[in-house]
N, C-alpha and C positions, 0 to 999 in steps of 0.2 A: 552300716555302723550305727551305734546308738546315738541319738541326739538329745538324750535326757538333760545332760548338763553342758551341751555344746553351744557356743555362741552363734553357731550357724542355724540353730533351730528356729523355725518360724512360729511354732506353737508346740504345746505338749500333746497334741493330738496323735502325732505319728510315733510309732514304736521303733521305727528304723528309718535310716536315710534312704535316698534314692539308689536304684541299681546303678552300676558303673556306666552302662550305656546311656541311661537316662540323664545322669549327671553330665556326661559329655555332650549330649544333645541339647541340654537346657542351659549350659554355662554361657555367660556373655563376657566374662573377664578378659577373654582373648582380644576383645575389641573395645569394651567400655572402660578399660583401664585408663584410657586417655582422659577420662572425666575426673581423674583423681584430684587435681588442683581445686576444681570447683566443688567437688564433694567435701573436701576438707574445709574450704571457706564456708560452705553452707552449714557444715556441722559446727564450726566455731560460732557462727551467728546464732544458730539454734541453741547451742549451749549457753550463750550469753543471755538469751531470752529466758531459758529455763531457770537460770539463776535469779533473774529479775522477778519471776513469779514464785520463787521459793522451792522449786524442785531440786535445784542444785545448791550446795553451799559454796561460798566464795573459794574456799581451798579446793573444792572439787572442780569448779570451773577452771581455776588456774592449772590444775593438774591435767585436765582434759585438753585445754588449749596447748599446753606444753607438749603433751603426748602427740597430738595431731600435728603440731609443727615439726616434731622430730620425725614422724612418719613421712611427712611431706619432703623433708630434706633427704631421707633415704630413698624415696621414690625418684626424686630428681637426680640423685647420684647413681641410680641404677642398682641400688643395693637391696631394695625391697623385694621379697619373694612373693609373687602372686600365687594364690592357691585356687586352682579351678574347682575344687570341691566346695569352696565358699561361693561359687556361682558368679558373683559380680563385684564391681568395684566398691559398692557400698558395704557389703558384708565383709570383704577382705580388710578394709580399713577399720571398720567397727570391731571386728574380731581381734585384730592386732592391738587396737587401742585398749579393749577390755582386758586382754592378756597382760598388758603393761600397767594399766590404770584401772583399778576396780570400779571407780566411779563411771567408767566408760559404759557400764551396763545400764546407766540411767539415760544415756544420750538419745536413745530411740524413743523416749517418752513423747507421746503426742505426735509421732512422726511415722509415716509409712514409707516403704520404698517407692510407693506409687507417687507421692508428692515429692519425694527426695530425687527421684530420677527426672521428674519433670523440671525441678529446679536446676539440677546439674546441666541438663541439656540446654535449657534456656541461657544459663550463664556461659556455657561453652560457646553456643552459637552467637551470643552477643559479642564475645571477644573475636570470634572468627569474622563476623561482619565488619567490625571496626578495622581489623587488619586488612581484610579484602578491599575495603574502601580506600585505604592508603595505597595499596598496590595498584588499584585501578587508576588512581591519580598519577602514579608514577608512569604507568603505561601511556596515559594521556600526555604527560610531559615528554615522553619519548617520541610520540607522534608529532607533537608541536615542534620539538627540536629538529626532527628530520625535515619537517616542512620549512622551518626557518633557514636551515642550512642550504636548502634548495629552493628558496623563495622565488627565483626567477625562472624555474623550470616549468615548461608547459608540456602536457601530454594530451593525447586524445581522451575525451570522456567517452564512455561506452554505454550503449543500450543494446540489449540482446547480444552482447559481446561483439557488437559491430561498432566501428568508429562513428561517433555522433557529433560532438562539438568539442572545441578545445577548452581545457581547464588547466589551472595551475595544479601541479602535483600537490602542493600544500593544501589546496582546496579539497582534493580527493582525500588526503589524510585527515583533514579536519572533519570530514563526514563521520569518521570513526570516533573522533573525539566527542562529537555530539551524541552518537549512539551510546558511548560509554558513560556519558553524563546522565543519560536516562536510566542506565543500569544503576548508577550510584543513587539516583533519586528513589528507584524502586527498592533497593537494598536498605536505604535509610528509613523508608516508610515501613518496610518489613521489621526493622529493628525496633520500632515503637511498639509493635505487637509481641515481639520476643521479650521485650523488657517489662514483663509483668510477673510478679512473684506468686507462685502457687503454693509455697510452703505454708503449712497450717491447714491444708485441705485433708490431711490424713490419707487413709486408704480410699475413702469415698465420702465420709460424712463429718469431716472436721474433728473436733475434740471437745470433751466436756470440761477440759482444763481452760483456765483464763489466759489463753495464749496472747502474746503481743505480736501479732502478725506485722503490724506497721514497723515495729522496731527491727525485726529481722529483715524486712524489705529495705529499710533505710540503710542498715549495716551492709547489705549486699549491693547497694547502688540501684535498686529498682525504683528510680524516681524519674520524672519527666524533666523537660527543660526548665520548668518553673520550680523544681524541687518537690513536686507533689508525689507522694508515694503511690506506686502502681501495684494493686493487688487483684488477683483473680476474684471474681464475685460469685462463683458457683463451684462448690467443692467437687461435684461430679464432673463438670466440664474441665476443671483444672487438672485433674489427674489423667484424663483421657484425651485432652486436646493436643493434637499435633499439627494443627493448621499452620502454626508458625514455621514448622519444618518444611511442610509442603510449599508454603509461600516462598521460603528461601530457595528451595530447589527449583521452583518455577522461575524466580528471578535469575538464578544461576544458569538455568537452561537457556534463557534469552541472552544472557551474557555470553554463553558458549556459542550461540548462533553468531553473535557479532565477532567473536574470535575466529570462527570458521570462515566467515566472509572475508575478514581481513587476511587470513592465511591464504585463502584462494587467490586474492589479488596479488599477494607477494609471490606465490608459486607461479602464477602466470607471468608476472613482471620479470622473474628470475630466469624464465625459459629463454632458449636461444631465439625463439620466434619473436618475443618481445624485446628481451635484452635491455630492459629499463633499469634494472638494479643488479648489484652483486651483493650476495650475502656472505659475510666473513666465513672463513673455513671452520671456525669454532662452532658455528651454528648450522653446519651442513655435514653430510657424510658422503663417502664414496661408494662405489659398487664393488661387490665381491668378484665380479667378472670383467666389467668394462672400466679400464683404468682412466678413461677421460671423464667419467661421470662426476658430477657434483650435485648431490640431491638435497633439496630443501626439507630435510626430515623434520626439523622442529616445527615448521609451518604445517607440514602434513599431519604430524601428530596432534597439533592444536586443532586441526580440522577433524581428525579422527576421534579425538576424545569427546567431541560433542555428543556422539552416540551414547556413551556411558552416562553422561550427565542427563540426557533425555531419559535413558532407561531407569535411572535412580528416581526421577520424578514419577514416572509411570508406576514403578514398584511401590512407592509410598502411597500414591492414590489408590492403587489396588488393595494395598494392605488395610487401608482405613475404610473402604467403601461398605463393608458388610458388618462392621463391628457394633455390637450392642453397647449400651452404656454399662460400665464405665471403663475401668482398666481391664485389659485382656492381655495375656502373655504375648499375643501376636505383636504387641507394640515393641517388644524387644528387637524386632526386625527393622525398626526404623533407623537405628543408629549407624549401621554399616553403610546404608544408602546415603544418609546425611553426611557422615564423615567423608565418604568417598567423593561426594559432590564438592564439599568444601576444599578438600585436598586437591582435587583435579583443577577446579577453576583458579585456585590461588597459585598453584604451580604454573599453570598455563599463562596467567597474567604476568608473573615474574619473568618467564622465559621469553614471552613475546616482547616485553619491554627491553630486555637485554639484547635480543636479536635486532630490534629496530635501531638500537644504538650502534649496531655493527653492520649497517647497510650503507652501501655507496651507490649513488645514482649515476647512471651512464648518460651524461648530458647530451652527447652526440646522438645516441639512439632515440632519446626522448624528443630532441629537436627535429630529427628527421620525420618521426611519426606525427608530431604536432604540426609540421609544415605541410601536411596534406591539405590542399586547398578545398577539398570536398567537405572538410569540417566546417567551412564557413558558408555552406549552401543556405542555411537558414538566415544568415546575415544578409545574403543576397536577396532573399525573399523580403526581409525587413526593409531593405533599400527600396524595393518596389512599393511596399506599403507606405513608406514616407513620400513616395511620388503620388500617392492617392489611390493605389490599386487595392482592392479588397484582398485580405490575406488568402482566402481560398483560391482566388485566381493567381495570386503571386506564387503560392505553393505549386500550383499546376505549371506555371510558366518556368519556374526554376527547375522543376522536374524534367521539363522538356530540354532545358539547357544542359542539365546533367546527362541526359540521353545523347544530346548532340556531342558533348565532350567525349563520352565513351565511344561513340561511333567514329569520332575523328582521331581517337587515340591521344587526346590531349588532357591535361589537367584543367580544371575549371578556370584557373587564373591565366591560362595560356590562350584562351579564346579571344578572338579579336572583337572589336566593337561591332563590326559588320556581322559577325557570326551571332553575337548576342541579339542584335536588332533583327536578325532573320527570324528569331523566335518571337520577339516582341519589341515594338518601337519605343517602348517606355524607357529602355536602357539608354543612358547617356554616357558621355565620356568619363564621368566620375564613377561609373559602375565598378571599375577595376580597383578603386581605392578600398572597396570592401575587403579585399584579400590582404590588406596590411594587418598582419597578426597582432602586432603591438597596439595598433590603433583599435582593433576589434576588442582586445581585452580591456583597454582603457574605458570602453563604453559600457562595460558590464558592471555598473556600480549600484544596482539595486541591493538592498539588504539581503544577504544570503547568496548573492550571485558570485561567480568566480572572477570578478573584475580585479584589476591590479590593485587599486586602492582598497577595495573591500576585503580582499584576501589579507592584505597587510594589516588592516584594521582588526580582522578576526584573529589573526596570529597574535597580535598585541593583546587583545582581549583575553585570550586563553592563557597566554604567558602570565599575565597579571593575576588571573583567577587561580591558576595552579601554583603560583609562587608561594 
């Protein structure tokens, strides 16, 4: 079709529009439509600036803002018809605005789709990070709440998936709260680099017009904690930079790792072999064949979706690695990967929090597992250390005691004093006091340890911090 008088025309150089298959191959409106809100806000700020420098008259600015606002309302209501021939969200909105408001033809003055899309994606991601941070905090609250509801429950802590030492269930859950806090710190740090305004960079080399970049940036909230305007400092870098998207996807990938690890623990704990927890029916599924099954599908999907988040990060890195300066159409491929990552981690965060609020702990099964006296073998070695024995020797002695117990078919706390002294005379009558689990947990009061008072202190700290 002819583009001579068409609002979709990029220049007068072409006598005809693209072939149908080319248009289909190059369109991005099928996914970048979701940038509509930020595109409209960016256009309103740009128009305000154009009026300040005399490109637009006041009545033209009023008409443009009114027209954009009406288009936004139609999009929100699902009444706006997206046209794939117009390629992307920017041209769809601008073309419709120009059809309604003649002054809309002036809106693209001193602006390229290169700096426009860079602006839209930054604004969109800025909002996504803010929302995700709130959702992570809610997941942290769900973990803390589950720990508080079961603050007296002990379970075995594991290394190599073998029973190691006793810990409070709350202590185990708080480990994930700490991980998620690091995720929040990374995302907030990423936010500071997202929150930089590229508009005014044009296609590659800025503009000869006296643009007020600071005004646009301020209108759109591109300011730091001290209110200082944040502007890109190199027009070529501004339109081609996608580091902020990669950084977000990298932070999201590590967040997904933490989801996967938490999910794996929940899956194990819900199994008949562990039987530490019961997940509510609403967050499990059955089997199409075996009527007795109750599968932890939400946790399994949280674990499985990690792969797609990793894949999105690798896709972005691969997309960028060979690009010359500055904007290249390859960059159109960044959005689906970025959108999918944000959608995936946000949905997973919300579902994990909801699931944790619907988990019940099997106190009897946990107590039985935590009552394994072998979990206090290290405490027995510490007992010998307090008697003056070097730890390496104490470790060797207790190893021999464990071997004796296994050979005798007894638990460690069932051995007699005579049997202990047959291994080493250092053992006294007070040796068996080591196996008092309540006393053992009361002694673990170093900062960060799973001691009774320390876990209560950490729960209170997190409750206050997340309130």
